[in-house]
C-alpha positions in Angstrom: 29.5 -9.8 -14.6 26.5 -7.7 -15.8 24.1 -8.6 -18.6 25.6 -5.9 -20.7 29.1 -7.4 -20.4 27.7 -10.9 -21.2 25.9 -9.6 -24.4 29.1 -7.7 -25.4 31.2 -10.8 -24.9 28.8 -13.0 -26.8 28.6 -10.7 -29.8 32.3 -10.1 -29.9 33.1 -13.8 -29.5 30.6 -14.7 -32.3 32.3 -12.1 -34.5 35.8 -13.4 -33.8 34.5 -17.0 -34.5 33.3 -15.9 -37.9 36.6 -14.1 -38.7 38.5 -17.2 -37.6 36.3 -19.5 -39.8 36.9 -17.1 -42.7 40.7 -17.3 -42.2 40.4 -21.1 -42.1 38.4 -21.0 -45.3 41.1 -18.9 -47.0 43.7 -21.5 -46.1 41.7 -24.7 -46.7 39.4 -24.0 -49.7 40.7 -25.2 -53.1 40.4 -22.3 -55.5 40.1 -18.5 -55.7 36.3 -18.5 -56.2 35.5 -20.4 -53.0 38.1 -18.4 -51.1 36.6 -15.1 -52.1 33.2 -16.5 -51.1 34.6 -17.4 -47.6 36.2 -14.0 -47.1 33.2 -12.1 -48.4 30.6 -13.8 -46.3 32.0 -14.9 -43.0 34.5 -12.1 -42.6 31.6 -9.6 -43.1 29.6 -11.4 -40.5 32.6 -11.4 -38.2 33.1 -7.7 -38.5 29.4 -7.1 -37.9 29.6 -9.2 -34.7 32.5 -7.2 -33.4 30.9 -3.9 -34.3 27.7 -4.9 -32.6 29.7 -5.8 -29.5 31.3 -2.4 -29.6 27.8 -0.7 -29.9 26.5 -2.7 -27.0 29.6 -2.1 -24.8 29.4 1.7 -25.2 25.9 2.6 -24.1 25.8 5.7 -26.3 23.5 6.5 -29.1 26.2 8.2 -31.2 28.5 5.2 -31.0 25.7 2.9 -31.8 24.8 5.0 -34.9 28.4 5.0 -36.0 28.6 1.2 -35.6 25.4 0.8 -37.6 26.7 3.0 -40.3 29.9 0.9 -40.5 27.8 -2.3 -40.6 25.7 -0.9 -43.5 29.0 0.2 -45.3 30.4 -3.4 -44.9 27.2 -5.0 -46.2 27.3 -2.7 -49.3 31.0 -2.9 -50.1 31.9 -6.5 -49.3 29.7 -8.2 -52.0 30.9 -5.7 -54.6 34.6 -6.3 -53.7 34.0 -10.1 -53.8 32.3 -9.8 -57.2 35.2 -7.7 -58.6 37.8 -10.2 -57.3 35.9 -13.1 -58.9 35.4 -11.1 -62.1 39.1 -10.3 -62.3 40.0 -13.9 -61.7 37.6 -15.0 -64.5 38.9 -12.5 -67.0 42.5 -13.5 -66.4 41.6 -17.1 -67.1 41.7 -18.6 -63.6 40.0 -22.0 -63.8 37.9 -23.3 -60.9 38.9 -26.6 -59.3 37.7 -29.7 -61.2 34.3 -31.0 -60.2 32.7 -27.6 -59.5 29.5 -26.2 -61.1 29.6 -25.7 -64.9 30.8 -22.4 -66.3 27.6 -20.5 -67.2 29.6 -17.8 -69.1 31.4 -20.2 -71.3 30.8 -19.2 -74.9 28.6 -16.2 -73.8 31.3 -13.9 -72.7 33.5 -12.0 -75.2 36.9 -11.6 -73.6 38.1 -9.0 -76.1 35.3 -6.5 -75.5 34.6 -7.9 -71.9 30.8 -8.0 -72.5 28.1 -10.6 -72.8 27.1 -11.7 -76.3 
């Protein structure tokens, strides 16, 4: 087994591990806010690991640039998607599990106009 194959295997295995941990988080975490956090963070890291493994496996500059472009795309879109899911949950009145941090928007957010006061 060459060094290139070992690095590819390590990056891909790390990516799969993060994706697996993200799926466990989606099942085990108690409310929508923590589940979105798990899917937004660790799934993104998992996809990055797999894409880096692909970039290393194909020793080609074009493939590496495509994988880097996809990684940048994931780092830009994943936090926005997670924020929109959390905002939609908050606007529809989904309550976090008891014992979590206080609601900083309580009393400062006008639900009719959907704006901060």
